[in-house]
Backbone bond lengths (Angstrom), bond angles and torsions (degrees), N, CA, C in turn:
res aa  C-N    CA-C-N  psi(-1)  N-CA   C-N-CA  omega(-1)  CA-C   N-CA-C  phi
1 X - - - 1.453 - - 1.530 116.74 -
2 X 1.336 115.66 137.77 1.431 118.40 -176.05 1.499 110.46 -128.32
3 X 1.377 115.43 170.39 1.465 123.20 168.61 1.444 106.87 -123.77
4 X 1.331 115.36 165.05 1.518 122.96 176.40 1.439 107.99 -120.33
5 X 1.379 114.00 128.00 1.376 112.40 -178.91 1.601 108.32 -151.96
6 X 1.361 114.48 156.68 1.452 122.08 -179.50 1.586 105.78 -79.32
7 X 1.327 112.15 126.49 1.472 113.85 -174.41 1.591 105.12 -122.61
8 X 1.282 119.09 139.45 1.376 130.22 -177.93 1.577 111.91 -69.20
9 X 1.208 121.70 150.83 1.518 124.72 173.82 1.548 105.14 -62.96
10 X 1.332 111.34 151.89 1.512 117.94 -178.15 1.484 106.09 -136.53
11 X 1.333 111.72 142.76 1.504 127.35 179.65 1.446 103.23 -99.28
12 X 1.372 119.48 132.21 1.472 126.34 179.82 1.570 104.16 -136.81
13 X 1.288 107.75 158.66 1.524 119.38 166.13 1.535 104.20 -129.12
14 X 1.386 114.68 140.99 1.345 120.99 -177.25 1.404 115.95 179.16
15 X 1.376 117.46 -163.99 1.479 127.71 -171.54 1.523 110.26 -117.44
16 X 1.219 118.48 133.75 1.473 121.40 175.36 1.618 111.08 -93.51
17 X 1.270 114.05 134.46 1.491 118.24 -178.93 1.558 110.77 -126.94
18 X 1.337 112.59 153.81 1.504 114.00 171.53 1.429 104.36 -137.67
19 X 1.333 117.02 134.36 1.427 128.96 178.59 1.476 113.45 143.19
20 X 1.363 119.14 -168.07 1.556 121.13 178.45 1.498 108.39 -57.22
21 X 1.184 120.30 134.11 1.460 123.69 -177.44 1.540 108.39 -69.93
22 X 1.358 121.01 -33.45 1.423 114.34 179.12 1.632 117.27 -66.82
23 X 1.446 107.46 -11.76 1.461 110.28 172.94 1.535 112.31 -105.09
24 X 1.256 119.54 -38.66 1.398 126.29 -178.17 1.550 113.98 -66.67
25 X 1.340 117.03 -45.97 1.397 120.69 -178.41 1.579 110.23 -59.76
26 X 1.326 120.77 -54.32 1.536 120.04 -175.56 1.578 109.51 -63.53
27 X 1.432 113.84 -38.88 1.427 114.68 175.15 1.546 115.15 -60.29
28 X 1.359 111.20 -40.45 1.363 119.36 -178.14 1.579 115.47 -64.12
29 X 1.278 115.03 -37.78 1.380 125.71 176.13 1.483 109.52 -64.27
30 X 1.369 115.33 -42.45 1.499 119.60 176.46 1.394 112.17 -55.68
31 X 1.386 116.78 -53.14 1.394 127.40 179.11 1.537 112.84 -56.54
32 X 1.352 114.70 -39.14 1.483 123.43 -179.10 1.553 104.91 -65.32
33 X 1.342 112.84 -53.60 1.455 119.28 -172.26 1.547 110.81 -55.85
34 X 1.428 110.45 -42.69 1.482 117.28 -179.72 1.583 110.53 -62.01
35 X 1.371 109.00 -44.30 1.469 115.68 -173.78 1.640 110.93 -67.24
36 X 1.300 114.21 -39.08 1.489 117.59 -174.57 1.500 106.39 -76.89
37 X 1.368 121.51 -30.44 1.454 125.07 169.02 1.429 113.44 -56.63
38 X 1.312 113.93 -51.10 1.570 122.50 -173.44 1.443 106.79 -66.56
39 X 1.351 123.13 -31.59 1.404 122.85 -172.85 1.536 111.02 -109.79
40 X 1.379 115.75 9.16 1.483 120.85 174.82 1.501 113.28 53.74
41 X 1.389 111.25 52.04 1.408 114.14 -176.69 1.609 108.30 -124.09
42 X 1.233 112.78 150.14 1.469 122.38 176.09 1.442 118.44 -131.63
43 X 1.302 120.80 150.96 1.444 120.12 178.77 1.463 104.33 175.56
44 X 1.471 109.98 165.85 1.400 117.12 -177.94 1.626 109.95 -69.87
45 X 1.305 116.50 137.84 1.417 121.20 -171.97 1.541 108.57 -92.92
46 X 1.289 116.66 135.30 1.415 124.28 176.60 1.528 112.23 -137.05
47 X 1.366 112.47 152.82 1.613 118.03 172.96 1.539 100.35 -120.80
48 X 1.352 107.89 136.95 1.485 114.78 -179.80 1.479 106.88 -119.76
49 X 1.339 117.12 131.02 1.478 124.41 -174.57 1.558 108.93 -116.25
50 X 1.367 116.00 125.14 1.329 122.93 -175.45 1.421 120.87 -99.82
51 X 1.340 116.47 -11.92 1.504 121.24 -175.71 1.510 112.95 -127.40
52 X 1.278 114.63 167.42 1.469 125.47 176.30 1.506 107.65 -98.26
53 X 1.397 117.89 108.03 1.425 116.77 -178.79 1.576 116.44 -62.91
54 X 1.350 113.29 -6.46 1.519 113.41 172.94 1.406 113.49 -90.53
55 X 1.382 115.81 -6.62 1.565 119.61 175.43 1.554 114.35 -117.59
56 X 1.344 112.83 -15.53 1.505 115.60 -175.68 1.462 113.91 -118.98
57 X 1.391 125.14 123.04 1.414 123.97 -177.10 1.563 111.91 -50.37
58 X 1.231 116.36 147.80 1.488 122.22 -179.87 1.530 114.74 -52.08
59 X 1.348 118.44 -39.11 1.446 117.79 179.59 1.460 116.93 -76.88
60 X 1.423 117.80 -0.22 1.433 123.72 176.94 1.540 112.19 -115.47
61 X 1.307 120.56 4.89 1.399 122.40 -177.57 1.600 107.25 -74.17
62 X 1.398 111.53 134.91 1.530 120.26 -174.51 1.554 106.43 -107.34
63 X 1.405 112.42 143.33 1.473 117.63 170.67 1.471 104.21 -156.61
64 X 1.294 109.07 167.96 1.513 124.68 174.72 1.454 107.87 -120.59
65 X 1.352 119.76 143.35 1.477 121.77 164.67 1.487 106.59 -117.93
66 X 1.305 117.21 128.06 1.544 118.96 -161.14 1.443 114.00 -149.85
67 X 1.231 119.03 166.38 1.502 123.98 162.67 1.504 113.34 -119.78
68 X 1.260 116.85 156.46 1.432 119.91 174.86 1.444 114.89 -77.51
69 X 1.351 116.23 139.11 1.508 120.46 179.70 1.522 107.46 -134.78
70 X 1.384 109.88 174.11 1.429 113.40 -174.90 1.518 107.10 -86.80
71 X 1.390 116.53 -179.03 1.465 127.81 -171.90 1.514 109.01 -64.09
72 X 1.302 121.83 -41.03 1.479 126.30 -176.93 1.460 114.29 -99.73
73 X 1.296 119.24 26.62 1.510 119.75 178.18 1.526 109.39 -65.92
74 X 1.301 112.20 136.17 1.447 119.42 171.91 1.468 111.14 -116.33
75 X 1.275 123.78 135.97 1.387 128.51 177.89 1.631 110.17 -61.79
76 X 1.321 115.93 119.45 1.408 118.67 176.19 1.504 113.85 -61.94
77 X 1.282 118.03 162.59 1.518 125.09 171.37 1.502 110.48 -62.16
78 X 1.242 113.56 139.23 1.608 116.57 -173.19 1.505 119.84 84.77
79 X 1.338 112.16 20.83 1.485 120.76 -173.41 1.493 111.52 -98.51
80 X 1.383 118.23 27.82 1.436 117.22 -175.82 1.569 112.04 -55.12
81 X 1.381 115.76 131.48 1.438 118.61 -179.51 1.468 113.37 95.99
82 X 1.318 119.81 -25.83 1.474 125.04 177.71 1.446 106.95 -75.82
83 X 1.345 117.49 156.28 1.496 123.49 179.92 1.577 108.81 -155.14
84 X 1.230 115.56 152.28 1.379 126.55 179.85 1.553 107.92 -87.51
85 X 1.276 115.07 136.92 1.505 117.33 -171.94 1.532 105.14 -138.87
86 X 1.334 118.24 134.09 1.465 122.67 172.88 1.500 107.97 -110.82
87 X 1.355 120.06 120.83 1.385 128.10 171.41 1.556 109.41 -85.08
88 X 1.294 118.16 119.15 1.485 114.75 -176.91 1.549 109.87 -68.05
89 X 1.359 106.34 149.93 1.518 115.40 168.60 1.471 112.64 -77.56
90 X 1.405 110.20 170.51 1.498 111.95 178.23 1.504 106.37 149.37
91 X 1.339 114.10 -165.15 1.490 121.43 -178.74 1.465 107.93 -90.92
92 X 1.412 113.19 136.24 1.398 122.21 -164.69 1.590 105.81 -137.88
93 X 1.310 117.73 131.88 1.475 120.45 164.97 1.480 108.14 -84.18
94 X 1.322 114.39 121.95 1.518 117.46 -171.16 1.505 106.91 -116.06
95 X 1.463 113.49 134.75 1.491 120.19 178.64 1.460 104.13 -130.40
96 X 1.337 112.20 147.30 1.469 121.79 178.64 1.659 103.66 -108.72
97 X 1.279 121.31 137.09 1.385 122.48 -174.78 1.567 106.28 -145.25
98 X 1.326 112.80 142.57 1.476 124.01 177.96 1.578 100.29 -111.88
99 X 1.256 115.31 115.70 1.489 125.16 -177.97 1.391 121.32 -99.70
100 X 1.301 124.49 119.21 1.384 122.15 179.29 1.624 105.83 -124.31
101 X 1.335 114.16 158.52 1.465 118.10 -178.15 1.513 114.51 49.90
102 X 1.380 116.68 38.51 1.427 120.78 -179.09 1.495 116.88 49.23
103 X 1.290 118.74 31.26 1.470 121.92 175.93 1.530 115.77 -77.46
104 X 1.310 115.17 37.71 1.476 120.80 168.54 1.509 120.57 -41.66
105 X 1.367 112.18 -51.39 1.403 115.51 -170.24 1.566 106.01 -71.50
106 X 1.276 117.44 -36.83 1.464 118.06 179.66 1.411 114.05 -60.38
107 X 1.419 119.74 -38.89 1.431 124.31 173.08 1.410 116.13 -57.92
108 X 1.466 113.26 -45.97 1.452 114.87 179.68 1.461 116.03 -67.51
109 X 1.397 113.53 -35.66 1.474 116.96 173.39 1.531 115.26 -63.61
110 X 1.197 116.98 -37.00 1.457 119.02 173.45 1.493 115.51 -59.77
111 X 1.368 111.61 -47.99 1.573 116.74 178.64 1.400 110.25 -69.23
112 X 1.380 127.98 -38.89 1.503 125.43 171.50 1.540 109.74 -57.67
113 X 1.319 119.77 -45.79 1.388 122.47 177.91 1.545 113.46 -56.39
114 X 1.265 119.10 -47.01 1.412 122.70 175.59 1.552 112.57 -61.40
115 X 1.286 116.22 -51.25 1.465 119.40 176.26 1.493 114.52 -53.51
116 X 1.249 116.15 -50.24 1.497 120.39 -173.36 1.563 110.15 -71.58
117 X 1.385 117.55 -18.98 1.403 118.39 178.98 1.545 108.75 -83.68
118 X 1.273 114.62 -14.27 1.530 115.93 -177.42 1.470 114.61 -87.63
119 X 1.384 122.93 107.92 1.297 132.08 -169.95 1.496 115.36 -55.50
120 X 1.469 109.96 -18.30 1.483 114.75 -172.42 1.552 114.36 -80.64
121 X 1.375 112.73 -13.28 1.449 114.06 -171.93 1.534 109.57 -137.99
122 X 1.313 117.09 153.45 1.398 130.14 175.97 1.576 114.64 -122.03
123 X 1.253 116.01 140.76 1.514 120.20 178.52 1.561 106.61 -69.00
124 X 1.327 113.34 147.08 1.478 117.92 178.61 1.552 112.05 -94.06
125 X 1.309 112.59 -23.17 1.645 117.05 -168.10 1.424 119.67 78.96
126 X 1.365 111.93 7.67 1.570 120.63 178.06 1.476 104.72 -86.02
127 X 1.414 115.57 164.99 1.370 117.65 -174.07 1.441 114.69 -61.02
128 X 1.404 122.69 143.57 1.309 135.27 170.71 1.562 113.15 -92.64
129 X 1.258 121.00 157.45 1.520 118.88 174.86 1.457 109.53 -152.95
130 X 1.344 116.48 163.33 1.279 129.81 175.56 1.509 114.26 -119.99
131 X 1.376 120.87 133.36 1.398 123.86 167.64 1.534 114.54 -100.59
132 X 1.266 123.22 133.56 1.415 129.13 -173.94 1.505 102.48 -89.89
133 X 1.374 123.41 116.05 1.337 129.22 175.56 1.540 106.17 -100.19
134 X 1.265 121.86 -26.22 1.424 117.90 174.56 1.573 101.86 -150.63
135 X 1.456 114.66 127.90 1.398 117.34 -173.22 1.604 106.94 -93.24
136 X 1.199 118.42 138.20 1.466 120.27 -173.40 1.632 112.99 -102.93
137 X 1.224 117.85 29.71 1.543 113.31 -176.35 1.497 106.60 -68.63
138 X 1.338 123.21 -30.94 1.501 121.72 179.66 1.563 113.34 -90.89
139 X 1.294 114.71 -38.45 1.552 123.45 -170.76 1.559 109.15 -89.35
140 X 1.401 114.78 -28.80 1.415 116.11 -167.12 1.358 119.40 79.07
141 X 1.422 117.44 2.48 1.528 123.29 179.43 1.515 103.58 -120.68
142 X 1.415 111.54 123.81 1.453 116.19 177.17 1.534 107.22 -110.74
143 X 1.281 116.06 146.37 1.446 121.48 171.54 1.531 110.93 -117.01
144 X 1.364 116.47 126.13 1.479 112.16 -175.80 1.588 107.12 -143.86
145 X 1.339 110.62 162.96 1.391 114.08 175.10 1.604 101.68 -114.17
146 X 1.392 112.41 133.92 1.439 121.32 -174.72 1.580 105.71 -108.67
147 X 1.463 119.79 131.00 1.330 119.18 -176.83 1.594 103.86 -128.05
148 X 1.458 106.64 132.65 1.508 115.05 -179.79 1.575 105.32 -126.95
149 X 1.355 113.47 124.18 1.451 117.56 -178.32 1.599 111.56 -66.84
150 X 1.298 117.09 130.99 1.469 116.14 179.28 1.628 104.14 -132.63
151 X 1.335 108.27 171.72 1.455 118.11 166.18 1.540 111.74 -124.40
152 X 1.273 123.38 140.77 1.381 125.17 178.24 1.473 115.12 -73.22
153 X 1.273 122.16 128.03 1.543 123.37 -179.03 1.535 106.92 -83.59
154 X 1.372 113.26 123.53 1.421 118.06 177.32 1.563 111.43 -78.02
155 X 1.332 112.24 135.54 1.466 116.70 175.08 1.464 105.15 -78.05
156 X 1.456 114.87 148.91 1.439 122.50 -176.96 1.504 107.75 -103.61
């Protein structure tokens, strides 16, 4: 089940990765954790996905691992590889998922199937992202909010 809501633009800082998401996302969060620890920074963690894995080969999938930052954030010295990212605001289909056994892909597939089956909305093809509400490094259970940009289809 999902809801649709207007979401504000978000400023992030993080690292860009190319390759199979099951490899790049964990490695990306390791790099992000090290970088935030070194610079004594905290923020909500997000993963941003730029490609459709049904259309793009796994070795070319793009993602960012990032934290949310304020509008006037400036990259600190020693931030090689880190980049500022702005996620556009707009209308998003939003789903909540509890993930066990690293079943992230299955949760995303289920949400995409639900959104695509709803005749009121169309996917925009813009980046999707997930917000980590509970990190599961210790417990193995992750809770996240998944956001897919959509447009509302006007009835004629």
